Biopython code that builds the backbone (N, CA, C, O; Angstrom):
import numpy as np
from Bio.PDB.StructureBuilder import StructureBuilder

atoms = [
    (1, "MET", "N", (98.498, 97.299, 91.958)),
    (1, "MET", "CA", (98.557, 98.727, 91.680)),
    (1, "MET", "C", (99.940, 99.038, 91.135)),
    (1, "MET", "O", (100.961, 98.730, 91.750)),
    (2, "SER", "N", (99.942, 99.644, 89.992)),
    (2, "SER", "CA", (101.210, 100.029, 89.358)),
    (2, "SER", "C", (101.762, 101.297, 90.018)),
    (2, "SER", "O", (101.044, 101.980, 90.749)),
    (3, "PRO", "N", (103.020, 101.604, 89.764)),
    (3, "PRO", "CA", (103.578, 102.846, 90.293)),
    (3, "PRO", "C", (102.788, 104.088, 89.855)),
    (3, "PRO", "O", (102.593, 105.008, 90.650)),
    (4, "ALA", "N", (102.339, 104.118, 88.606)),
    (4, "ALA", "CA", (101.562, 105.266, 88.127)),
    (4, "ALA", "C", (100.223, 105.364, 88.857)),
    (4, "ALA", "O", (99.789, 106.458, 89.218)),
    (5, "GLU", "N", (99.576, 104.232, 89.072)),
    (5, "GLU", "CA", (98.310, 104.232, 89.825)),
    (5, "GLU", "C", (98.544, 104.663, 91.270)),
    (5, "GLU", "O", (97.725, 105.373, 91.853)),
    (6, "TYR", "N", (99.657, 104.235, 91.841)),
    (6, "TYR", "CA", (100.019, 104.630, 93.209)),
    (6, "TYR", "C", (100.176, 106.148, 93.304)),
    (6, "TYR", "O", (99.635, 106.772, 94.218)),
    (7, "ARG", "N", (100.906, 106.737, 92.373)),
    (7, "ARG", "CA", (101.101, 108.188, 92.400)),
    (7, "ARG", "C", (99.765, 108.920, 92.261)),
    (7, "ARG", "O", (99.517, 109.915, 92.943)),
    (8, "ALA", "N", (98.916, 108.420, 91.378)),
    (8, "ALA", "CA", (97.598, 109.050, 91.189)),
    (8, "ALA", "C", (96.733, 108.893, 92.446)),
    (8, "ALA", "O", (96.037, 109.828, 92.843)),
    (9, "ALA", "N", (96.778, 107.730, 93.058)),
    (9, "ALA", "CA", (95.990, 107.499, 94.269)),
    (9, "ALA", "C", (96.464, 108.386, 95.416)),
    (9, "ALA", "O", (95.649, 108.917, 96.171)),
    (10, "LEU", "N", (97.771, 108.545, 95.544)),
    (10, "LEU", "CA", (98.290, 109.442, 96.586)),
    (10, "LEU", "C", (97.745, 110.848, 96.392)),
    (10, "LEU", "O", (97.288, 111.482, 97.343)),
    (11, "ALA", "N", (97.794, 111.328, 95.166)),
    (11, "ALA", "CA", (97.289, 112.675, 94.876)),
    (11, "ALA", "C", (95.798, 112.767, 95.187)),
    (11, "ALA", "O", (95.334, 113.771, 95.730)),
    (12, "GLU", "N", (95.051, 111.725, 94.846)),
    (12, "GLU", "CA", (93.604, 111.744, 95.060)),
    (12, "GLU", "C", (93.236, 111.820, 96.540)),
    (12, "GLU", "O", (92.258, 112.473, 96.903)),
    (13, "VAL", "N", (94.011, 111.157, 97.392)),
    (13, "VAL", "CA", (93.680, 111.162, 98.829)),
    (13, "VAL", "C", (94.451, 112.224, 99.607)),
    (13, "VAL", "O", (94.294, 112.344, 100.823)),
    (14, "GLY", "N", (95.275, 112.988, 98.912)),
    (14, "GLY", "CA", (95.965, 114.106, 99.565)),
    (14, "GLY", "C", (97.252, 113.749, 100.280)),
    (14, "GLY", "O", (97.624, 114.401, 101.256)),
    (15, "LEU", "N", (97.935, 112.718, 99.805)),
    (15, "LEU", "CA", (99.220, 112.349, 100.390)),
    (15, "LEU", "C", (100.345, 112.662, 99.410)),
    (15, "LEU", "O", (100.230, 112.390, 98.215)),
    (16, "SER", "N", (101.420, 113.228, 99.915)),
    (16, "SER", "CA", (102.632, 113.397, 99.130)),
    (16, "SER", "C", (103.501, 112.159, 99.358)),
    (16, "SER", "O", (103.192, 111.335, 100.219)),
    (17, "LEU", "N", (104.572, 112.029, 98.599)),
    (17, "LEU", "CA", (105.470, 110.895, 98.835)),
    (17, "LEU", "C", (106.056, 110.938, 100.240)),
    (17, "LEU", "O", (106.184, 109.903, 100.894)),
    (18, "SER", "N", (106.412, 112.131, 100.705)),
    (18, "SER", "CA", (107.006, 112.213, 102.042)),
    (18, "SER", "C", (105.979, 111.961, 103.148)),
    (18, "SER", "O", (106.331, 111.413, 104.193)),
    (19, "SER", "N", (104.728, 112.345, 102.939)),
    (19, "SER", "CA", (103.725, 112.041, 103.958)),
    (19, "SER", "C", (103.270, 110.584, 103.874)),
    (19, "SER", "O", (102.813, 110.019, 104.868)),
    (20, "ALA", "N", (103.392, 109.974, 102.693)),
    (20, "ALA", "CA", (103.017, 108.561, 102.533)),
    (20, "ALA", "C", (103.914, 107.666, 103.364)),
    (20, "ALA", "O", (103.445, 106.681, 103.934)),
    (21, "ASN", "N", (105.195, 107.989, 103.444)),
    (21, "ASN", "CA", (106.071, 107.128, 104.247)),
    (21, "ASN", "C", (105.687, 107.165, 105.718)),
    (21, "ASN", "O", (105.775, 106.145, 106.401)),
    (22, "LYS", "N", (105.267, 108.304, 106.211)),
    (22, "LYS", "CA", (104.814, 108.386, 107.607)),
    (22, "LYS", "C", (103.482, 107.656, 107.785)),
    (22, "LYS", "O", (103.294, 106.912, 108.748)),
    (23, "PHE", "N", (102.566, 107.877, 106.848)),
    (23, "PHE", "CA", (101.238, 107.278, 106.936)),
    (23, "PHE", "C", (101.306, 105.752, 106.900)),
    (23, "PHE", "O", (100.628, 105.079, 107.677)),
    (24, "PHE", "N", (102.127, 105.206, 105.996)),
    (24, "PHE", "CA", (102.238, 103.754, 105.864)),
    (24, "PHE", "C", (103.350, 103.167, 106.722)),
    (24, "PHE", "O", (103.613, 101.966, 106.663)),
    (25, "GLN", "N", (104.000, 104.003, 107.516)),
    (25, "GLN", "CA", (105.089, 103.590, 108.398)),
    (25, "GLN", "C", (106.154, 102.810, 107.626)),
    (25, "GLN", "O", (106.590, 101.732, 108.030)),
    (26, "ALA", "N", (106.549, 103.401, 106.502)),
    (26, "ALA", "CA", (107.563, 102.805, 105.639)),
    (26, "ALA", "C", (108.700, 103.803, 105.461)),
    (26, "ALA", "O", (108.518, 105.011, 105.611)),
    (27, "ASP", "N", (109.852, 103.281, 105.143)),
    (27, "ASP", "CA", (111.000, 104.126, 104.859)),
    (27, "ASP", "C", (110.714, 104.996, 103.636)),
    (27, "ASP", "O", (110.059, 104.551, 102.694)),
    (28, "GLU", "N", (111.197, 106.219, 103.652)),
    (28, "GLU", "CA", (110.946, 107.134, 102.531)),
    (28, "GLU", "C", (111.478, 106.566, 101.214)),
    (28, "GLU", "O", (110.870, 106.750, 100.160)),
    (29, "ARG", "N", (112.600, 105.884, 101.285)),
    (29, "ARG", "CA", (113.157, 105.270, 100.085)),
    (29, "ARG", "C", (112.207, 104.200, 99.528)),
    (29, "ARG", "O", (112.088, 104.038, 98.314)),
    (30, "THR", "N", (111.545, 103.488, 100.413)),
    (30, "THR", "CA", (110.589, 102.455, 99.998)),
    (30, "THR", "C", (109.410, 103.076, 99.267)),
    (30, "THR", "O", (109.014, 102.580, 98.212)),
    (31, "THR", "N", (108.837, 104.155, 99.807)),
    (31, "THR", "CA", (107.690, 104.777, 99.148)),
    (31, "THR", "C", (108.091, 105.408, 97.818)),
    (31, "THR", "O", (107.291, 105.450, 96.884)),
    (32, "ARG", "N", (109.320, 105.896, 97.731)),
    (32, "ARG", "CA", (109.805, 106.414, 96.440)),
    (32, "ARG", "C", (109.940, 105.288, 95.417)),
    (32, "ARG", "O", (109.637, 105.476, 94.239)),
    (33, "ARG", "N", (110.397, 104.112, 95.871)),
    (33, "ARG", "CA", (110.498, 102.957, 94.961)),
    (33, "ARG", "C", (109.124, 102.528, 94.478)),
    (33, "ARG", "O", (108.966, 102.182, 93.307)),
    (34, "TRP", "N", (108.117, 102.542, 95.360)),
    (34, "TRP", "CA", (106.757, 102.189, 94.959)),
    (34, "TRP", "C", (106.278, 103.118, 93.840)),
    (34, "TRP", "O", (105.521, 102.707, 92.961)),
    (35, "ALA", "N", (106.724, 104.360, 93.886)),
    (35, "ALA", "CA", (106.271, 105.364, 92.915)),
    (35, "ALA", "C", (107.108, 105.386, 91.641)),
    (35, "ALA", "O", (106.727, 106.034, 90.666)),
    (36, "ALA", "N", (108.239, 104.690, 91.633)),
    (36, "ALA", "CA", (109.143, 104.730, 90.482)),
    (36, "ALA", "C", (108.671, 103.784, 89.382)),
    (36, "ALA", "O", (108.357, 102.623, 89.643)),
    (37, "ASP", "N", (108.624, 104.282, 88.172)),
    (37, "ASP", "CA", (108.193, 103.468, 87.030)),
    (37, "ASP", "C", (109.190, 102.373, 86.672)),
    (37, "ASP", "O", (108.819, 101.378, 86.049)),
    (38, "ASP", "N", (110.438, 102.542, 87.056)),
    (38, "ASP", "CA", (111.469, 101.628, 86.586)),
    (38, "ASP", "C", (111.808, 100.514, 87.571)),
    (38, "ASP", "O", (112.761, 99.769, 87.342)),
    (39, "ASN", "N", (111.044, 100.381, 88.673)),
    (39, "ASN", "CA", (111.427, 99.392, 89.677)),
    (39, "ASN", "C", (110.920, 97.983, 89.377)),
    (39, "ASN", "O", (111.415, 97.018, 89.960)),
    (40, "GLY", "N", (109.952, 97.848, 88.487)),
    (40, "GLY", "CA", (109.462, 96.539, 88.103)),
    (40, "GLY", "C", (108.614, 95.844, 89.147)),
    (40, "GLY", "O", (108.266, 94.676, 88.975)),
    (41, "LYS", "N", (108.273, 96.530, 90.225)),
    (41, "LYS", "CA", (107.481, 95.922, 91.292)),
    (41, "LYS", "C", (106.213, 96.728, 91.514)),
    (41, "LYS", "O", (106.203, 97.955, 91.407)),
    (42, "ASP", "N", (105.156, 96.015, 91.822)),
    (42, "ASP", "CA", (103.907, 96.687, 92.148)),
    (42, "ASP", "C", (103.918, 97.122, 93.605)),
    (42, "ASP", "O", (104.730, 96.659, 94.406)),
    (43, "VAL", "N", (103.013, 98.009, 93.921)),
    (43, "VAL", "CA", (102.812, 98.480, 95.298)),
    (43, "VAL", "C", (102.254, 97.318, 96.122)),
    (43, "VAL", "O", (101.455, 96.538, 95.605)),
    (44, "PRO", "N", (102.653, 97.182, 97.387)),
    (44, "PRO", "CA", (102.108, 96.107, 98.216)),
    (44, "PRO", "C", (100.578, 96.140, 98.259)),
    (44, "PRO", "O", (99.967, 97.209, 98.255)),
    (45, "ARG", "N", (99.982, 94.970, 98.301)),
    (45, "ARG", "CA", (98.522, 94.840, 98.227)),
    (45, "ARG", "C", (97.813, 95.622, 99.333)),
    (45, "ARG", "O", (96.807, 96.280, 99.068)),
    (46, "ALA", "N", (98.314, 95.563, 100.559)),
    (46, "ALA", "CA", (97.663, 96.264, 101.672)),
    (46, "ALA", "C", (97.662, 97.773, 101.453)),
    (46, "ALA", "O", (96.688, 98.449, 101.782)),
    (47, "VAL", "N", (98.738, 98.296, 100.905)),
    (47, "VAL", "CA", (98.830, 99.729, 100.606)),
    (47, "VAL", "C", (97.835, 100.083, 99.509)),
    (47, "VAL", "O", (97.125, 101.084, 99.609)),
    (48, "ALA", "N", (97.786, 99.269, 98.471)),
    (48, "ALA", "CA", (96.859, 99.523, 97.367)),
    (48, "ALA", "C", (95.410, 99.486, 97.842)),
    (48, "ALA", "O", (94.612, 100.348, 97.472)),
    (49, "ILE", "N", (95.070, 98.499, 98.654)),
    (49, "ILE", "CA", (93.698, 98.393, 99.173)),
    (49, "ILE", "C", (93.350, 99.608, 100.019)),
    (49, "ILE", "O", (92.264, 100.171, 99.887)),
    (50, "THR", "N", (94.259, 100.008, 100.876)),
    (50, "THR", "CA", (94.019, 101.175, 101.733)),
    (50, "THR", "C", (93.755, 102.416, 100.884)),
    (50, "THR", "O", (92.799, 103.150, 101.135)),
    (51, "LEU", "N", (94.593, 102.650, 99.888)),
    (51, "LEU", "CA", (94.415, 103.830, 99.040)),
    (51, "LEU", "C", (93.105, 103.766, 98.248)),
    (51, "LEU", "O", (92.413, 104.774, 98.105)),
    (52, "ARG", "N", (92.773, 102.591, 97.742)),
    (52, "ARG", "CA", (91.518, 102.461, 96.987)),
    (52, "ARG", "C", (90.301, 102.693, 97.879)),
    (52, "ARG", "O", (89.343, 103.339, 97.455)),
    (53, "LEU", "N", (90.323, 102.180, 99.096)),
    (53, "LEU", "CA", (89.213, 102.409, 100.022)),
    (53, "LEU", "C", (89.114, 103.883, 100.411)),
    (53, "LEU", "O", (88.020, 104.439, 100.498)),
    (54, "MET", "N", (90.260, 104.502, 100.643)),
    (54, "MET", "CA", (90.260, 105.930, 100.974)),
    (54, "MET", "C", (89.634, 106.738, 99.849)),
    (54, "MET", "O", (88.820, 107.627, 100.098)),
    (55, "ALA", "N", (90.009, 106.434, 98.615)),
    (55, "ALA", "CA", (89.472, 107.163, 97.470)),
    (55, "ALA", "C", (87.972, 106.902, 97.309)),
    (55, "ALA", "O", (87.197, 107.833, 97.090)),
    (56, "LYS", "N", (87.572, 105.648, 97.417)),
    (56, "LYS", "CA", (86.162, 105.294, 97.213)),
    (56, "LYS", "C", (85.253, 105.959, 98.240)),
    (56, "LYS", "O", (84.186, 106.472, 97.901)),
    (57, "TYR", "N", (85.685, 105.944, 99.495)),
    (57, "TYR", "CA", (84.844, 106.468, 100.571)),
    (57, "TYR", "C", (85.218, 107.884, 100.999)),
    (57, "TYR", "O", (84.734, 108.382, 102.015)),
    (58, "LYS", "N", (86.084, 108.530, 100.216)),
    (58, "LYS", "CA", (86.485, 109.927, 100.451)),
    (58, "LYS", "C", (87.048, 110.120, 101.857)),
    (58, "LYS", "O", (86.702, 111.075, 102.552)),
    (59, "LEU", "N", (87.922, 109.197, 102.264)),
    (59, "LEU", "CA", (88.550, 109.277, 103.582)),
    (59, "LEU", "C", (89.889, 109.996, 103.469)),
    (59, "LEU", "O", (90.683, 109.720, 102.569)),
    (60, "THR", "N", (90.120, 110.901, 104.375)),
    (60, "THR", "CA", (91.406, 111.581, 104.435)),
    (60, "THR", "C", (92.380, 110.729, 105.256)),
    (60, "THR", "O", (91.957, 109.815, 105.963)),
    (61, "PRO", "N", (93.666, 111.021, 105.166)),
    (61, "PRO", "CA", (94.617, 110.310, 106.030)),
    (61, "PRO", "C", (94.261, 110.469, 107.516)),
    (61, "PRO", "O", (94.448, 109.545, 108.308)),
    (62, "GLU", "N", (93.755, 111.635, 107.878)),
    (62, "GLU", "CA", (93.363, 111.869, 109.269)),
    (62, "GLU", "C", (92.178, 110.979, 109.662)),
    (62, "GLU", "O", (92.142, 110.452, 110.774)),
    (63, "ASP", "N", (91.208, 110.813, 108.750)),
    (63, "ASP", "CA", (90.073, 109.922, 109.008)),
    (63, "ASP", "C", (90.551, 108.504, 109.287)),
    (63, "ASP", "O", (90.088, 107.857, 110.227)),
    (64, "VAL", "N", (91.472, 108.031, 108.474)),
    (64, "VAL", "CA", (91.972, 106.663, 108.621)),
    (64, "VAL", "C", (92.743, 106.519, 109.933)),
    (64, "VAL", "O", (92.625, 105.500, 110.614)),
    (65, "THR", "N", (93.520, 107.523, 110.285)),
    (65, "THR", "CA", (94.255, 107.487, 111.550)),
    (65, "THR", "C", (93.298, 107.388, 112.731)),
    (65, "THR", "O", (93.536, 106.613, 113.657)),
    (66, "VAL", "N", (92.225, 108.159, 112.708)),
    (66, "VAL", "CA", (91.220, 108.104, 113.778)),
    (66, "VAL", "C", (90.596, 106.712, 113.840)),
    (66, "VAL", "O", (90.458, 106.139, 114.921)),
    (67, "LEU", "N", (90.219, 106.168, 112.683)),
    (67, "LEU", "CA", (89.626, 104.828, 112.653)),
    (67, "LEU", "C", (90.583, 103.772, 113.190)),
    (67, "LEU", "O", (90.174, 102.876, 113.930)),
    (68, "MET", "N", (91.846, 103.876, 112.822)),
    (68, "MET", "CA", (92.837, 102.913, 113.322)),
    (68, "MET", "C", (93.018, 103.025, 114.833)),
    (68, "MET", "O", (93.134, 102.013, 115.525)),
    (69, "ASN", "N", (93.042, 104.250, 115.339)),
    (69, "ASN", "CA", (93.186, 104.444, 116.787)),
    (69, "ASN", "C", (91.960, 103.901, 117.530)),
    (69, "ASN", "O", (92.098, 103.295, 118.593)),
    (70, "GLU", "N", (90.769, 104.115, 116.975)),
    (70, "GLU", "CA", (89.551, 103.575, 117.591)),
    (70, "GLU", "C", (89.572, 102.057, 117.611)),
    (70, "GLU", "O", (89.167, 101.444, 118.598)),
    (71, "ALA", "N", (90.043, 101.441, 116.524)),
    (71, "ALA", "CA", (90.110, 99.984, 116.445)),
    (71, "ALA", "C", (91.103, 99.436, 117.463)),
    (71, "ALA", "O", (90.847, 98.412, 118.096)),
    (72, "GLU", "N", (92.241, 100.121, 117.622)),
    (72, "GLU", "CA", (93.234, 99.676, 118.603)),
    (72, "GLU", "C", (92.696, 99.815, 120.021)),
    (72, "GLU", "O", (92.939, 98.946, 120.858)),
    (73, "ASP", "N", (91.966, 100.896, 120.307)),
    (73, "ASP", "CA", (91.404, 101.119, 121.633)),
    (73, "ASP", "C", (90.334, 100.072, 121.960)),
    (73, "ASP", "O", (90.195, 99.658, 123.111)),
    (74, "ALA", "N", (89.577, 99.647, 120.936)),
    (74, "ALA", "CA", (88.493, 98.680, 121.150)),
    (74, "ALA", "C", (89.040, 97.260, 121.309)),
    (74, "ALA", "O", (88.392, 96.409, 121.919)),
    (75, "GLY", "N", (90.218, 97.008, 120.768)),
    (75, "GLY", "CA", (90.751, 95.649, 120.755)),
    (75, "GLY", "C", (91.619, 95.397, 121.900)),
    (75, "GLY", "O", (92.152, 94.296, 122.040)),
]
sb = StructureBuilder()
sb.init_structure("model")
sb.init_model(0)
sb.init_chain("A")
sb.init_seg("    ")
for serial, (resi, resn, name, xyz) in enumerate(atoms, 1):
    if name == "N":
        sb.init_residue(resn, " ", resi, " ")
    sb.init_atom(name, np.array(xyz, "f"), 0.0, 1.0, " ", f" {name:<3s}", serial, name[0])
structure = sb.get_structure()
């Protein structure tokens, strides 16, 4: 996922750059770098997969948080 695709995916699932750092438990500077066109690096694969699944299945950040908490409780 390129930085431009990352920015578009964030918008599609309702995350801002500042909320993305909390959601992905990453430093705010890191999420800004993922979104920067000039950094020469793609977004981490796990982040890209999460955003693509959220978009495909129309999951909100809150939906994903609930699912993650349920998975942790079951495990």
